N, C-alpha and C positions, 0 to 999 in steps of 0.2 A: 596597442597603438592604433590611433585613428588613421584610416587609410581612405582617401578620396580618389576615385578614378574618373577622369574627365572626358574620355572619348569612348563612350559606351552607347551602343546603338539599339534602335528599335524600329519597327515599322507598324503601320496600321493598314493591313491588307484590305479591309472592308472599305476604307476611304480611298485608297489609291488604285483599286482594281479598275476604275473607270477611265484611267488615263489612256489615251489613244495609243495602240501599239505602234502606229506610224511615228508618233512623237518620240517614243522610246527608241525605235530603230534609227530615226533621223539624228538623235543625239549621240548615237554610237554605242549604246549598250550592247554588250556581248550577249549572245544567247547560246544555250547548249554547252555551257562550261562543264568540265568534268572534274571530279575529285579523285585523288589517289586511292588505290585499293585500301579498304579499311577506314577511309576518312568519310565522315558524313557531312552533308552541307550544313553550315551554321545557320542557314536561312530559317530553319525550323524554330530556332530560339528567338528570332527577332520579335515576333508579335507579343511575347509574354512580358507583361509589366506587373507581375505579381509574385506569387510564392515560389515558383521554380527559379526565377531570376534571383530572388533574395536567398534561397537555399544555396545556390552556387556561390553567391557572394560570401555567405557565412562560412562555407567550406574553406575559402581562401582568406578569411579574415578581412574582407573589404567592407568598410563601414558604409560608404555612400557611392552611388553612381550618378554622374551628371549625364542625363540621357539626351540623345540627339537622333533624329530620324535620318535614314539613309535610303538609297535607291531612288528609282523614279518617283518624283513627288511634285510639289507645286512649282518647282523650277521648270517643269515641262508644260505647264498649263497656263496659257495667256489669259489676260483679262479678268473678269469677275469670277470665273470659275476657279482660276488659280488662287485668287485672293480668298475665296470661300474655302477652298481645300486647305490652305495654310491655317486659316482660323480654326477649322475643325480638328486638324491634327494637333494644334497647340492646345485646344480645349481638352482633347483626349489626354495629352501628356500632363496637363495641369491636374486633371482628375486623378491620374496615377500618383502624382507627387503628393496630392492632398491625402491619399489613402496611406502613403508611407513617407511622411515628411522627414523622417530621420534617415531614410535609406536612399531616397531619390531627390534629385533636383533636375532642372531642365534647361536646355538651349532651344530657343524658338526656331521654327522653320519659317522661311519667308517666301512670298511670291515674287521672286527676283526678276521675273519678266516684267513686273510693274514696279519700278524703283520707288516711286512716291508712296505707293501702297505698302511697300516693304518697310519703309521708315515708320509708317503709321502702325503696321502690325507689330513691329519691334516695340514701339512705345506701349501699345496695348498689352503685349505679352509681358513686358517688364512691370508695368504699373498695376495691371489687373490680375495677371496670372502668376506673377512673382518669378518669371523666368530670369535666368542669370546671365543672359546674353543671347547670341544667336550663332548658329553654324551655317555657313554657306558651302556649297560644293563646287569648287573650281570656277570656271568662267561661265558667263551667261551670254549666249549668242556671240561668242568671241570676245566679250568685254570682261576686263579685269576690274577690280574695285577702284583702280585709279581713274577709270572713266568718269567724266563729269556727271554722267547720268546717276552715279551713286553718291554724289556729294550730300544729298539729303539724308541718305542712310548713314553715312559716316558721321555726319553732324548729329544725328539722333543718337548714335552709339556713344558719342562723346558727351552729349548732354545727359544721357541716362547713366553714364559711367559704367557701361557694361562692355565686355569684350566681344569681338567677332572672331569666331574660330573658323579658320579656312581649312577645309577638308578637301582631299583630292576628289576628282571625278574621272570618269572614263574619258579617253581621248575622243575628240570629235572625229567624224568620218574623214575629214580632210587630213587631220593629224595622223590618224591611223594609216591612211594611204601613203603619206609621206615618209613615215618613220618605221612602221611595223608591218607593212605588207611584204609578201614574198617569203615569209618565214614558215617553218614547219607548223602544222596544226598545233595550237596551244601556245606556241612560243610568242605569237603576237600578243596574246592575252597576258602572258607572263611579263614581257618587257613593257607593254603598254600600260599595265596597271601596277600591281603591287610590287613587281620586281624592280621597277625603275621609273617608268614614264610619269606616273601621276605624282610621285615625290618631286621629280624635277620641276613639274609645272607649278606645284605649290611654292617651291623655293623661288621660282621665277616670279610668281604672284607677289611674294613679299618684296623681292628686289625691285619690282616695278613701283611699289608703294614708296620705296626709298628714293630711287633715282628720278622718279617723276616729280618729286617734291610733295607728294601727298602726305607723307609723314610730317614734313615741315608745316604743311597747311593745317594739319590736325595733330599737334604735338602731344596731345593727351589721348589720342586714339590707342586702344589696346587690342592687339592681335594675338591670337593663340594659334600655334601650329603643332602638329603631332610628329610621330615617327622620328624622334631624336633630332628634330630641326630641319627635316626635309632637304638634306644634303647641304644646308647652308654652313654648318660648322667648318667644313673643309675648304669653303670657297670665299669667306668674307675677307680674309686678309689679302687674298689674290685680287679681289674686286677693288679694294682700297688702293692697292699698289698700282693697278692698271688705270684707275681713275686719276691718280696723281700724275702718272706719266703722260696721260692723254689730255691733261688740263681740265678734266671734268670737275666742276665745283658745285657744291650745295652748301647749305648752312652747316651740315654735319657730314662727315665721311659716311658712305653707305653703311658700313658696319656699325657705326655709332647709332645711326638712326634705327637700324634693325634691333640692336641689343637694347636700346632705350625703350622700344615700344612693342617687343615681341616676347611672348612667353612660350615655352617649349614643353611638350609632354613626350613621354616615352612610348606611346601607344604602338603596339605591334613589334617592338624591337626588344630583344632579350639577351643581348651580349654587351660586355663591358666596354670594348673600344669605342663604339659610337656614343655610349653614355658619357665617357670621359671627355670625348671631343666636344659634345654639347655642353657639358658642365664647364669646361675650360673656356668655351666661347661665350656662353650666355651668363654664367655665374649661378650659384645656388638659388638666388632669389628669383630666378626666372625658370626654374626647373620644376616640373610637376609629374607625378606618377599617373600612368594610364594603362589600360589593358588593351583596348580595341575589341571589347566583347561584342558579339560572340565570334568574331573572325579570329580572335585569339582567345585562349582560355584563361580564366582567372587563376587556375592552378599554375600554369606556366609563368604568368606574370608575377605571381607571388613567389615562386621559386627564384626568379630573377631578382626580385626585390630583396630577398634574403641574402643574395650574393653581394649586394652593394655595401661597401664599407665607407660610411660617412660619420663624422662626429655627431653625437646625439642631437644637438640643436639643428644641424643641417638636415639630418634625417627627418626630423619633425617637419621642417619646412617643406622638404621634398614630398613626404607622404600626405600631408594635409594642410600645413600652415600656409603655404603660398596660395593654394586653391581657396582656402577659407577666406584669405584676405582679398584676393582678386575678385572672387564671386560673391563675397559677403555671405558665406554660408554660416549657418548656425550649428555649432558642434553639439 
């Protein structure tokens, strides 16, 4: 069976090592994180864009990874330097895809501190480098994608007919102080990042696109989110209910706008209850498999995949068909 994984990460240390440590600290990146006894850091696997990555894919029967960069990157570098860094990372990714076109595809990284340049780099990446869309990481200087500054970027994504994948990011220093300070060592990291906080922020990001009217302004804009829907499956009916009671009106109920324009991947989640909640909320045509490599292992994701019981046609959609259609991948 063809299996496409959409939220699979890489870094290019040689390009990003020049980012100012002060910029990294000011954005709120944690330092000195620890891993449980016997657990190695996945960071060592991020730079590989060749044989080791492919060998691990083969062991789990994964056909293709759609690659996206993570960690401190062009989103922390203003002006021409940030634009140049994004271009160089995208060029590096395009070279890796060209070496292994049946195994890799790519999401462009963007210099989001320069919104107009981000639109231009998305266009270059799609038209010249054959990228399949872009991944952005949380907010930029406190701005979500519904901010008018990003109208040009959203319009470019619509014109190019490619999705924007919204991935979580670390909480800003202000958010960390407000919500996660005063906890035992390590608990702030757990709740602020992968245990809760960054999922909630991506869910909020999507809801802002709905209730701000941004989805109505760009009705063919395509958004992808991971982690079984970033807490949205359990909240959409509640939001519709409260919107109706409070007299808040849009062209579509918030849930309808979200389900119409958002695709969901399973990245990093490997139990059936959240899968079924996402499936019932978004429908099989909006669900796509992902691993979240290397932060999760291909082996664990494949084991979970084998536990899913779907009709054969739906399983094909979930494993590759929806991704192939959305991203225009060549089987």
